[in-house]
N, C-alpha and C positions, 0 to 999 in steps of 0.2 A: 489675587483678590479673594478674600475669604468669603465663603458662602454658608449661611445658616439654613438648614433644612426646616421648612415649615409646611407641612402637608395642607394646612388650611389656606394659606395665603400664597403658596408658591415658594420660590427661593428668595431669601432676602440677601441681597448682595451689598456688602459694606465696601464701598469703593475707597480708593486711596485718597480721594477728596473729602471723604467723610459723610457724604449723603447716603441715604438709604434708597436702594433701587430694588423694588420688589418685582421679580420676574416670574412670569407664568407663561408657558408655551413660548411664543416668540415676542411677547410684549412685556413691558415693565412699567413700574410706577415711580416717577421721580418725586421725591419729597425733600424739603429743606427743614423739616421739623427738628431733627437731631442737630443740624448745623446751628440753628438759632437757640436751641435748648441748652447745648453744651458749650459751643465755641464762644470765646470773647469776640464781639462783633465790632468791626470798623467799617462804617458806611463810606469812608473816604476811598475805599477800594472799588466802589461802584458809583456811577453818576446817577443821582436821583433828582427829579425835578423839584421835589420838596426842598432839598438842600441847595439847589441852584438859586432858588428864590427865598431862601430861609429868612433873610433880613434885607433891609434897604441898602446896606453897605455892600451887598454881594456884587462882584464884578459883572454878573449876568443881568443885573438891572438895566444895563445899557440897551437891552433888547426891548424893554417895555415902553409903551406909550406913556403910561402912568405907573411909575415904580410902586409896587405893593408887594408885601410879603405873600407867600403862598397861602398861609393861613387866612389872611384877609381876603384873598381871591376866593377861597372856598367858602368863607363866611358870607361874602357878598352873594355867591350863588345860592347858598341855603336861604339867605334872607329874601332874595328876589323871588324865591319859590315858596315863601311863607313857611319855611321849615325851621325858622329860628326865632320864634316869638319869645317874649320874656318868660322866664321860668323853664327853659328847655334843658333837658338832661341829655348829654352827649356822651357817646362811647367811641373811642378810637382804638381800633384793632391794629396792633403792630405799629406803634407811634414813632419808631426810629429814635432820633435824638430829641423829639419833642418839639421840633421847630414848627410844624403845622399847627399844633395846638396852641403854642405860644402866640403865633400870629393871629389865630382866631380869637383868643382871649384878649389880646391887646386891642382888637377892633370891636369885639362883640361880647366881652366878658360880662357886661351888665345884663345881658340877656340869658346867660348860661347859669342855671341853678346848680348843676352838678356835672362833673366830668369823671368818667370811668376810663382809665387807661389799662388795656389788656395786652400783655406781651409775653412771649416765650423766653425772651432773653433777659437774664438778670443784669448784664452789663448795660444794655440799652435802657432798662428801667431805671437804673441808677442815674443815667444821663438825663432821662426825662424828669426825675425828681428834682434834680438841680436846676434845670432850665425853667421848670414850672413852679419854682418855690414861691413866687409872688402870689400864686393862687392856691396854695396848699390847703387852705381851709375848705375849698370846694372840690378837691380832686382826690379820688381813690385809685390805688394801683393794685392790679391783680396779675399775678404771674400764672400763666396757663394758656391752654388752647381755647380760643374764643368759641370755637364750634362745639366744644364739650360742655361749656357753661352758658351758652347763649340763651337757654331757657330762663335763666335768672335775669335776663336783660329786659324783662317785660315792663319795667318802669323807665326804660331808655326811650327817648323820642327819636333820636338821630344817631345812626352808626356811620362812622367814617372808616373806610377801608382803602387807604391810599398806598399805592405801589406795594401791595401785599398779595393780591390775587395770584400773581405769577409765581409766588412761593408755594402755593397750595398744590396738592397732588395733581400731577398731570400724567395721564396714561399714555405711554408712547409706543410707537411701532405697531399701531393697530391696523388690522386688515379689515377693510369695509365688508368683505364677504364672510368674515368669521369673527364677529364682535364678541367680547366678553359679555356675559349676561347683564352685568351692572351697567355697562355702557349702552347696550341695546335698549335697556329699560328707559334710560334718560332720553335717548334719541327718539324712541317711539312716543313716550309720554308728551314731550314738548315739541315734537315734529322738527327736530334739529337737522340741519343740513350736514352731510358728511360727503367726502369725495366718493366717486363711483369706483375708483381703483387707486392703487398705490397706498403705501403706508401713510398714516396720519397720526396726529397727537390730539388728545382730548382733555379739556380742563375740568376734570371731575370735581376737584376741590373747590373751584370757583363757583361751579353750579350748585354745589352743596351749600356754600355759605349764602348764596342768594336765596335758596329754598328756605333756609333757617331764618334769615332776616324777614322774609315774607310771612313765615309762620307766626312769628311773635308780633307782627304788625308794626314794626319799626320802619321809619323812613331811612334812606341810606344814600351815601355818596361813595362811589367806587371809581378809582382811576388806576390805569396800568398801561404798560406796553400792549398794543393791540395787533392782532394778526389781520384785522379788517378795519384799518384806521379810516377816519373821516378827514379829508383834506379841505380846508376852507377855500371857497371859490377864488377869493382874491389872493390866495397863496398856492395856486395850482402847481407852481414850480416845485413844491415840496414832494410831489408825487413821483419825481424822477427816481427810477430804479427801485421803487417801493411796491411791494405786493399789497393790493388794496382789498382783496377778497381771498385771503389765505387761511391756513390753519396754524395752530400754535407751533412756534419754532423755538428751539433751545437758545438761551442766552447764557453763555458760560462765564462764570464769575469766579473770584478767588474762593476756593473751598466748596463751591456748590454750583448748581445750575438752576436757572429759573426758566419759565416759558411765557411767551406772549399769550394774550387772551383773545379768544374769538368772542367779541362782545355781542354779536348776533345771538349766540347761544344764551348769554346771560339775560338779554332783553326778552327773548322768547320765554325763558324760564319764569321771569318775573310777571310777564303778561299772562301766562297760563295759570299763575298763582293769584290772578285777579288784581295785579298791581299795574299802575300806569308808570311809564318810564320816560325820562328825557335823557338824551345822549348827544355828545358832540366832541369836537376836537379840543384837546388841551391847549394847543397853540392858539386857537381862537379865544378860548376862555381866558388865557393869560393876558391877552391884549398886546400882541407884539407890534412895535412901532415901525413906521417908515417902510411899508411893504416893498417899494421899488428898490430901496437900498438893500433890504434883506434878500431880494431876488438876485441882485448883482453879486452879493457875497456868496450866496448858496450855489447859483448856477455857474458862476465863474470860479468857484472854489478859491475865493480870495483869501490869502493868508499874509497880506502885506504888513499887518500890524497885530499886536496882541489883541486888540479889540475885535478885529476881523476873525481871528482864530477862535475867540470866545463865542462870537455870534454863529460862526459856521458849526462849531461843536454843538451848541445849543439847538440850532435848527435841525441838524441831523438826528438829534436825540428826541426832541419834543414832537416832531412830526408824526411819530409812530404812536404817541399817547392818545388815549381816548378816555372820556369820563362818562358816567351815567348816574342819574338820580333815580332811586326807587321811591315813588310817591305814594 
């Protein structure tokens, strides 16, 4: 594994998977920046909730009480919280295949004045251009790191950051008794909880994007795998073998690793920046149907049919997801 010496940042380790791992002392920084910037991306190699509910014809729609695209679900949430009035300017960071924005525009396109799609990946941006062609007159595409250009978003009303926060820099292998200065500064400023002992991981990039969103005054929707998930009361069975108050864990994917998000840290960051927050379970937000049947399938690990397998796979995945609105 090659190592590039960098006295200012520690050792930059270029792994065989292609991700950058910056090591200093006994900790390192996981980043997917180069993976998305350079590699052709195929999201079919990882299960995303956005693509599970990309359109009404998806096989995962059997889980819903009222089949709706993921974009419509997010549009409904924004509308119910008065974040989608007529003339709204929306920015999506890391829009994947464009499925979320397509669903949102199909349901609420008359309210949206302008859409800004920001992405590191050229291949994904090409897919977005094709899928959003019907609304091309109101959409702009920018290739780049949103955090580097976010100051230019001051005319944006709502920022959508869906299944992206886990890709941002996570500082791993941290010792609570010997924190790097940058982590200690965030922990102290926002009074963030950390373990009393044992190594842990810290979502520095996710906290950074929340700070920047708050600074420009935009509202925001964020959703991701959570290390402190919220389980709906009527679906308590989903808590089985799940850590509900943990710290970011690694999710290994093809060519890179992502990390779950400790949402408590993001909520505290936004609150300390003077913003109100709403947060909840994505399973609850999606409106899954027939809870008794879902319980039987999940608890019994039923796989007697293709539909049962689809539902079990979805439940096992979505239960860990959490969303938040920065108001």
